[in-house]
C-alpha positions as CSV (number, residue, x, y, z in Angstrom):
1,M,127.0,97.8,88.1
2,D,124.0,98.2,85.6
3,G,123.9,94.1,85.2
4,V,123.7,93.9,89.1
5,T,120.7,96.8,89.4
6,Q,118.7,95.4,86.8
7,A,119.3,91.6,88.6
8,L,118.3,93.4,92.0
9,N,115.4,94.7,90.7
10,W,113.8,91.5,89.2
11,L,114.5,90.0,92.3
12,N,112.9,93.1,94.6
13,G,110.3,92.4,92.1
14,I,109.9,88.7,93.2
15,V,110.7,89.0,96.7
16,W,107.9,91.7,97.2
17,G,105.4,90.3,94.7
18,V,102.4,88.5,95.3
19,P,103.5,85.4,96.9
20,M,104.9,87.7,99.8
21,L,102.2,90.1,100.6
22,I,100.0,86.6,100.4
23,L,102.9,85.1,102.5
24,I,102.7,88.1,105.2
25,L,99.0,88.9,105.2
26,G,97.8,85.2,105.3
27,V,100.5,84.3,108.3
28,G,98.8,87.2,110.1
29,L,95.4,86.0,109.4
30,F,96.4,82.6,110.5
31,L,97.8,83.7,114.0
32,T,94.7,86.3,114.5
33,F,91.9,83.7,114.5
34,G,94.2,81.0,115.6
35,L,94.2,83.7,118.7
36,K,90.4,83.7,118.8
37,L,90.6,87.8,117.8
38,R,92.4,88.3,121.0
39,T,94.9,90.7,119.1
40,I,91.9,93.2,118.3
41,V,89.7,92.5,121.3
42,N,92.3,93.0,124.0
43,V,93.4,96.3,123.2
44,P,92.3,98.1,126.0
45,L,94.0,95.1,128.3
46,S,97.6,95.7,126.4
47,L,97.1,99.3,126.8
48,W,96.9,98.5,130.7
49,M,99.8,96.5,130.4
50,L,101.9,99.4,128.4
51,W,101.3,102.0,131.6
52,R,101.9,98.8,133.9
53,G,105.1,98.4,132.3
54,R,107.0,101.3,132.9
55,R,108.8,99.7,135.9
56,P,110.6,96.3,135.5
57,E,108.8,93.5,135.9
58,G,111.1,90.5,135.6
59,K,114.4,89.6,134.2
60,G,115.7,91.6,131.7
61,E,117.4,94.5,130.6
62,I,115.0,97.6,130.4
63,T,111.7,97.9,131.2
64,P,108.4,96.7,128.8
65,F,107.5,100.1,128.1
66,N,110.9,101.3,126.8
67,A,111.2,97.7,124.8
68,L,108.0,99.1,123.0
69,M,109.8,102.9,122.8
70,T,112.8,101.0,121.1
71,E,110.6,99.2,118.3
72,L,108.2,102.4,117.7
73,S,111.5,104.0,117.4
74,A,112.5,102.0,114.6
75,T,109.4,101.6,112.7
76,I,107.9,105.6,113.1
77,G,110.2,106.8,110.8
78,T,109.8,107.5,106.8
79,G,107.5,105.2,106.0
80,N,105.2,107.3,108.5
81,I,105.8,110.6,106.0
82,A,107.3,109.7,103.1
83,G,105.7,106.1,102.7
84,V,102.1,106.9,103.4
85,A,102.2,109.4,100.7
86,T,104.1,107.2,98.0
87,A,101.1,104.8,98.5
88,I,98.2,107.2,97.9
89,F,100.2,108.0,94.6
90,L,100.8,105.2,93.5
91,G,97.6,103.2,95.1
92,G,95.1,106.3,95.1
93,P,93.3,107.1,98.3
94,G,92.3,103.2,98.5
95,A,95.9,102.3,99.6
96,V,94.9,103.6,102.9
97,F,92.4,100.9,103.7
98,W,95.3,98.7,103.2
99,M,97.4,99.6,104.8
100,W,94.6,99.9,107.9
101,M,94.1,95.8,107.2
102,T,97.9,95.1,107.0
103,A,98.1,96.6,110.8
104,L,95.3,94.8,112.1
105,V,96.6,91.4,110.9
106,G,100.1,92.8,111.8
107,M,99.2,92.8,115.4
108,A,99.0,89.2,115.6
109,T,102.2,88.9,113.9
110,K,103.8,91.2,116.6
111,Y,102.4,89.2,119.2
112,A,103.3,86.5,118.2
113,E,107.1,87.3,117.5
114,A,107.3,88.8,121.2
115,V,105.9,85.9,122.8
116,L,108.4,83.7,120.9
117,A,111.2,86.2,121.5
118,V,110.9,86.1,125.3
119,R,110.1,82.5,125.3
120,Y,113.2,81.3,123.7
121,R,115.4,84.0,124.5
122,E,119.0,83.6,126.5
123,K,121.9,85.2,127.6
124,D,125.0,86.2,125.4
125,S,128.9,85.7,126.8
126,R,128.6,89.2,128.5
127,G,125.7,88.1,130.6
128,E,123.2,90.1,128.4
129,W,120.0,88.8,127.5
130,V,119.8,88.6,123.5
131,G,116.7,87.2,121.7
132,G,114.7,87.4,118.0
133,P,113.8,85.0,115.4
134,M,117.6,83.3,114.8
135,Y,117.2,82.1,118.5
136,Y,113.9,81.5,119.1
137,I,114.1,79.1,115.5
138,K,117.3,77.8,116.9
139,N,116.1,77.0,120.0
140,G,112.2,76.3,118.9
141,L,112.8,74.3,115.8
142,G,116.0,72.8,116.6
143,E,119.5,71.7,115.6
144,R,118.6,71.4,112.4
145,W,116.8,75.2,111.5
146,T,120.1,77.0,112.8
147,W,120.8,77.6,108.8
148,L,117.5,79.5,108.9
149,G,118.3,81.7,111.7
150,A,122.0,82.3,110.0
151,C,120.1,83.5,106.9
152,F,118.0,85.7,109.0
153,A,120.7,87.1,110.8
154,V,122.9,88.1,107.5
155,F,120.0,89.7,105.8
156,A,118.7,91.6,109.0
157,G,122.6,93.0,109.5
158,I,122.9,93.9,106.0
159,A,119.7,95.1,105.3
160,G,119.9,97.5,108.2
161,F,122.9,99.2,107.0
162,G,120.7,100.2,104.6
163,I,116.9,100.6,105.3
164,G,118.0,101.5,109.2
165,N,120.8,103.5,108.5
166,M,122.0,105.2,105.3
167,V,118.5,105.7,104.1
168,Q,117.4,107.3,107.0
169,A,120.5,109.4,107.1
170,N,120.0,110.6,103.4
171,S,116.3,111.6,104.2
172,V,117.1,114.2,106.7
173,S,119.9,115.5,105.3
174,H,117.6,116.3,101.9
175,A,115.0,117.3,103.8
176,L,117.1,120.1,105.8
177,E,119.1,120.9,102.9
178,N,115.6,121.4,100.7
179,S,113.7,123.6,104.4
180,L,116.9,125.7,106.1
181,S,119.8,125.0,103.7
182,I,121.9,123.4,106.1
183,P,124.8,121.2,104.0
184,L,124.7,117.6,103.7
185,W,127.5,116.8,105.0
186,V,126.9,119.2,108.4
187,T,123.9,117.0,108.9
188,G,125.8,113.8,108.7
189,L,128.4,114.9,111.1
190,V,126.0,115.8,113.8
191,L,123.7,112.7,112.9
192,F,127.1,110.7,113.4
193,V,128.0,112.2,116.8
194,L,124.2,111.9,118.5
195,V,123.7,108.7,117.6
196,G,127.5,107.7,118.2
197,A,126.4,109.0,122.2
198,V,123.5,106.6,122.3
199,L,124.9,103.7,121.3
200,I,127.9,103.8,123.6
201,G,125.9,102.8,126.4
202,G,124.3,99.5,124.8
203,I,120.2,98.7,125.0
204,K,119.7,100.3,127.9
205,R,120.8,104.3,127.1
206,I,119.0,103.8,123.9
207,G,115.7,102.3,125.7
208,A,116.6,105.6,127.6
209,V,116.3,107.4,125.1
210,A,113.4,106.1,122.9
211,G,111.5,106.1,126.3
212,K,111.5,109.9,126.0
213,L,112.2,110.5,123.0
214,V,109.3,108.4,120.9
215,P,106.3,109.7,122.7
216,F,107.5,113.2,122.7
217,M,107.6,113.0,118.6
218,A,105.1,111.0,117.8
219,I,102.3,113.4,119.8
220,T,103.8,116.3,118.6
221,Y,103.5,115.5,115.0
222,V,99.7,113.9,115.7
223,A,99.2,117.0,117.0
224,A,100.8,118.8,114.2
225,G,98.3,116.6,111.6
226,L,95.2,117.2,114.0
227,L,95.9,121.0,113.8
228,V,95.8,120.3,109.7
229,I,92.7,118.2,109.7
230,I,90.7,120.5,112.2
231,L,91.4,123.2,109.8
232,N,89.5,120.9,106.7
233,A,87.4,119.4,109.0
234,A,84.8,120.2,106.3
235,A,86.8,117.6,104.0
236,I,87.2,114.5,106.2
237,P,84.2,112.8,104.8
238,S,84.8,113.1,101.7
239,A,88.3,111.7,102.6
240,F,86.9,108.6,104.3
241,A,84.8,108.5,101.2
242,L,87.7,108.0,99.1
243,I,89.4,105.7,101.1
244,F,86.9,103.2,101.2
245,T,85.3,103.5,97.4
246,H,88.9,103.1,95.9
247,A,89.6,100.4,98.6
248,F,87.1,98.5,96.5
249,S,87.0,100.6,93.3
250,P,89.6,101.8,90.4
251,A,90.7,105.4,91.3
252,A,90.2,107.0,88.0
253,A,92.9,109.8,86.7
254,T,92.6,113.5,87.9
255,G,94.9,116.1,88.3
256,G,98.3,114.7,88.3
257,F,97.4,111.3,90.0
258,A,97.3,108.9,86.9
259,G,94.8,107.2,88.3
260,A,95.3,103.1,90.0
261,A,93.3,99.6,89.4
262,V,92.1,98.2,92.9
263,W,95.1,96.0,92.5
264,A,97.4,98.5,92.9
265,A,95.5,99.8,96.5
266,I,96.0,96.7,97.9
267,R,99.8,95.9,96.3
268,F,101.0,99.4,97.5
269,G,99.1,99.6,100.8
270,V,100.0,96.6,102.0
271,A,103.6,96.6,101.0
272,R,103.9,100.4,102.7
273,G,101.8,99.5,105.5
274,V,104.4,96.5,106.0
275,F,107.6,99.0,105.3
276,S,105.9,101.3,107.8
277,N,105.2,99.1,110.8
278,E,107.8,96.1,110.1
279,A,105.1,93.2,110.8
280,G,106.4,90.7,110.0
281,L,110.0,91.5,109.0
282,G,111.1,89.9,112.5
283,S,112.9,93.1,113.4
284,A,110.4,94.1,116.5
285,P,111.1,90.8,118.5
286,I,114.9,91.2,118.9
287,A,113.6,94.3,121.3
288,H,111.3,92.8,123.2
289,A,113.4,89.7,124.0
290,V,115.5,91.5,126.5
291,A,112.4,93.4,127.8
292,Q,112.0,93.1,131.9
293,T,108.8,91.2,131.9
294,H,106.6,88.7,133.8
295,G,106.7,86.2,130.9
296,P,106.3,85.8,126.7
297,V,102.0,86.6,126.9
298,S,102.1,89.8,128.8
299,Q,105.0,91.3,126.6
300,G,103.0,90.1,123.4
301,L,100.3,92.0,124.6
302,I,102.3,95.4,124.8
303,A,104.2,94.6,121.4
304,M,100.9,94.2,119.4
305,L,100.0,97.5,120.1
306,A,103.4,99.1,118.0
307,P,101.0,98.5,114.6
308,F,98.6,100.5,116.1
309,I,99.9,102.9,117.1
310,D,102.2,103.4,113.9
311,T,99.7,102.5,111.3
312,I,96.6,103.0,112.7
313,I,97.3,106.0,114.3
314,V,100.3,108.0,113.0
315,C,99.9,107.0,109.5
316,T,96.3,107.6,109.3
317,F,96.8,111.4,110.1
318,T,99.5,111.5,107.4
319,A,97.0,110.3,104.9
320,L,94.2,112.2,106.5
321,V,96.5,115.3,106.3
322,I,97.0,114.7,102.7
323,L,93.4,113.8,101.6
324,T,91.6,117.0,103.3
325,S,94.4,119.1,102.1
326,G,93.2,118.5,98.6
327,V,96.8,117.8,97.3
328,W,96.8,114.4,97.2
329,S,95.8,114.2,93.4
330,S,98.8,117.2,92.5
331,G,101.3,114.6,91.2
332,A,103.8,114.6,93.8
333,T,105.2,111.8,95.7
334,G,107.3,110.6,98.7
335,A,108.1,113.6,101.6
336,A,107.1,116.4,99.2
337,L,103.5,115.2,98.9
338,T,103.4,115.3,102.8
339,S,105.3,118.5,102.6
340,N,102.8,120.1,100.3
341,A,100.1,118.9,102.3
342,F,100.8,120.9,105.4
343,E,102.2,124.1,103.8
344,A,98.9,123.9,102.0
345,T,96.9,124.2,105.1
346,L,99.8,126.1,107.0
347,P,101.7,128.3,105.2
348,V,106.2,129.1,106.3
349,V,105.3,126.8,108.7
350,G,104.2,123.5,107.3
351,H,107.1,122.0,105.5
352,H,109.5,123.2,108.7
353,I,106.9,120.5,110.4
354,V,107.5,118.0,108.4
355,S,111.5,118.7,107.6
356,F,111.3,118.8,111.4
357,S,109.2,115.5,111.9
358,L,111.3,113.6,109.4
359,A,114.9,114.1,111.3
360,L,113.5,113.3,114.4
361,F,112.0,110.1,112.9
362,A,114.9,109.2,111.5
363,F,117.0,109.7,114.5
364,T,115.1,107.6,116.5
365,T,115.3,104.9,113.8
366,L,118.6,105.0,113.4
367,I,119.5,103.9,116.9
368,G,116.4,101.6,117.2
369,W,118.0,99.6,113.9
370,S,121.3,99.9,115.4
371,Y,120.4,97.3,117.6
372,Y,118.9,94.9,115.6
373,S,121.9,94.9,113.1
374,E,124.3,94.7,116.2
375,R,122.4,91.9,117.6
376,A,122.4,90.0,114.3
377,L,125.6,89.9,114.0
378,E,126.2,89.1,117.5
379,Y,124.3,86.0,116.5
380,L,127.0,85.4,113.8
381,F,129.8,86.3,115.1
382,G,129.8,86.6,119.2
383,V,130.5,90.0,121.1
384,R,134.0,90.7,119.7
385,I,132.1,92.2,116.4
386,I,129.6,94.9,118.9
387,T,132.4,97.8,119.0
388,P,134.0,97.7,115.5
389,F,130.1,97.4,113.9
390,R,129.3,100.1,116.5
391,I,132.2,102.8,114.8
392,V,131.4,101.2,111.1
393,W,127.3,102.0,111.9
394,C,128.6,105.6,112.8
395,L,131.0,106.1,110.1
396,A,128.2,105.0,107.7
397,I,125.9,107.7,108.5
398,I,128.0,110.2,107.2
399,V,127.9,108.5,104.0
400,G,124.5,108.1,103.8
401,A,123.7,111.4,104.2
402,T,126.3,112.6,101.2
403,M,125.9,109.7,98.5
404,E,122.9,109.5,96.6
405,L,121.1,106.4,97.3
406,A,119.3,104.4,94.7
407,F,121.1,101.1,95.0
408,V,121.7,101.2,98.5
409,W,117.5,101.5,98.6
410,L,116.5,98.7,96.1
411,L,119.1,96.7,98.3
412,A,117.9,97.2,101.6
413,D,114.7,97.1,100.1
414,T,115.0,93.3,99.2
415,L,116.5,92.6,102.2
416,N,113.9,93.2,104.2
417,A,111.6,90.8,102.1
418,L,114.5,88.4,102.9
419,M,114.4,89.2,106.4
420,A,110.5,88.0,106.5
421,L,110.9,84.9,105.0
422,P,112.7,83.0,107.8
423,N,110.6,84.9,110.3
424,L,107.2,83.8,108.7
425,I,108.3,80.1,108.4
426,A,109.2,80.1,112.1
427,L,105.9,82.1,113.3
428,A,103.9,79.8,111.3
429,L,105.7,76.7,112.5
430,L,106.1,77.7,116.0
431,S,102.7,79.0,116.6
432,P,101.5,75.9,118.5
433,V,103.5,77.4,121.2
434,V,101.9,80.8,120.7
435,F,98.7,79.6,121.2
436,A,99.4,77.3,123.8
437,L,101.4,80.1,126.6
438,S,98.2,82.0,125.1
439,K,95.4,79.8,126.2
440,E,97.2,79.4,129.4
441,F,97.8,83.2,130.0
442,F,94.0,84.3,129.4
443,R,92.9,80.6,131.6
444,T,94.9,82.1,134.7
445,R,97.0,85.2,135.0
446,G,94.7,87.4,131.9
447,K,91.6,87.1,134.8
448,S,94.2,87.9,137.9
449,E,92.8,90.1,140.7
450,D,95.1,93.0,139.5
451,N,93.6,92.9,135.9
452,P,91.2,95.5,135.5
453,F,90.0,93.5,132.2
């Protein structure tokens, strides 16, 4: 087992090394400028379309709004609490700036993913719409590229059990054990029942639950963070100064913080940013492919809001809570650092806020990623895999909640990077399709009478 772990560590260092970070940012920048910065300047239009997207607008399984909420249910998770703290611990406050940059270029990546997902989606043997990277690789690049789509499906199907299942269950079970002394197995059993109840209803129930729970949990967490920031208002200017200064200069050692070079800020900021918003991984288009939307670009404009909401808003509040509370250099890391930051400003209740948020974030990630893995495995084995998959998925929750998962975390993190490779290749090769569809949309429908922008 030690040999396998060492081999995985070696592979993880390669797939999450400089070439991967350059590829993720490079494809994002290429799409951003290829789209003439539309993904940045058209945020008001996207927000308006999201508001309009609360009702069905075309063929599909769930509303455009619920498609985005399903995506956010999977992306707003431990990365927004533990991931931000880890980025600051390893890369210094400057890592937050590079998380922002990853989100801005990630908006173009998410836009392109959703455009292609809707453009090349198809119906399965049950008559339900399905889509995602494996389908736009097969239907967009042609039959000779189906092996690449199959690779993505294999990586996504397996990775989901780690990053989207056992790791999430483990995080929430240990958080509740530490804060409320709830036994690990009890948390695992409760999650087993709740997730199973949602999965029985398929994507329509997942979308309905996400549509109600995700806005509630995001607003609640941000409100709690805002309270901490207001109470520490005097430290806000220095917090932003730390972020911008250390984004381009080394962060010196202080307190329990060991210091970090600029490269560490870039590396961990980009890596944790991608971990949080999943831009480029190829998971999100699986949800957007089933949206009841007018067309590919309409859903793309809604999809691009995910990195903005996840990283620019939610992750920023976590970062400011940590930096304004003054505990960022204490030597703590992960969820413990975020919990300490809340507790320092809101004694007694602070760590409960983090535990409650972790529980909600993990639960929604469990249901969101279940759909991603299910669709990936359906692509490989057909609809007959769905029921066995749902049973195994729920059982894996109990295993994850009660076990130490260092190896599972390592495997899942490696497979996440391997997921990104086929997807990023497809996005680059199919970018002319994205550009052409976008140009036509903004030339005609983008300026229609019902569009206030």
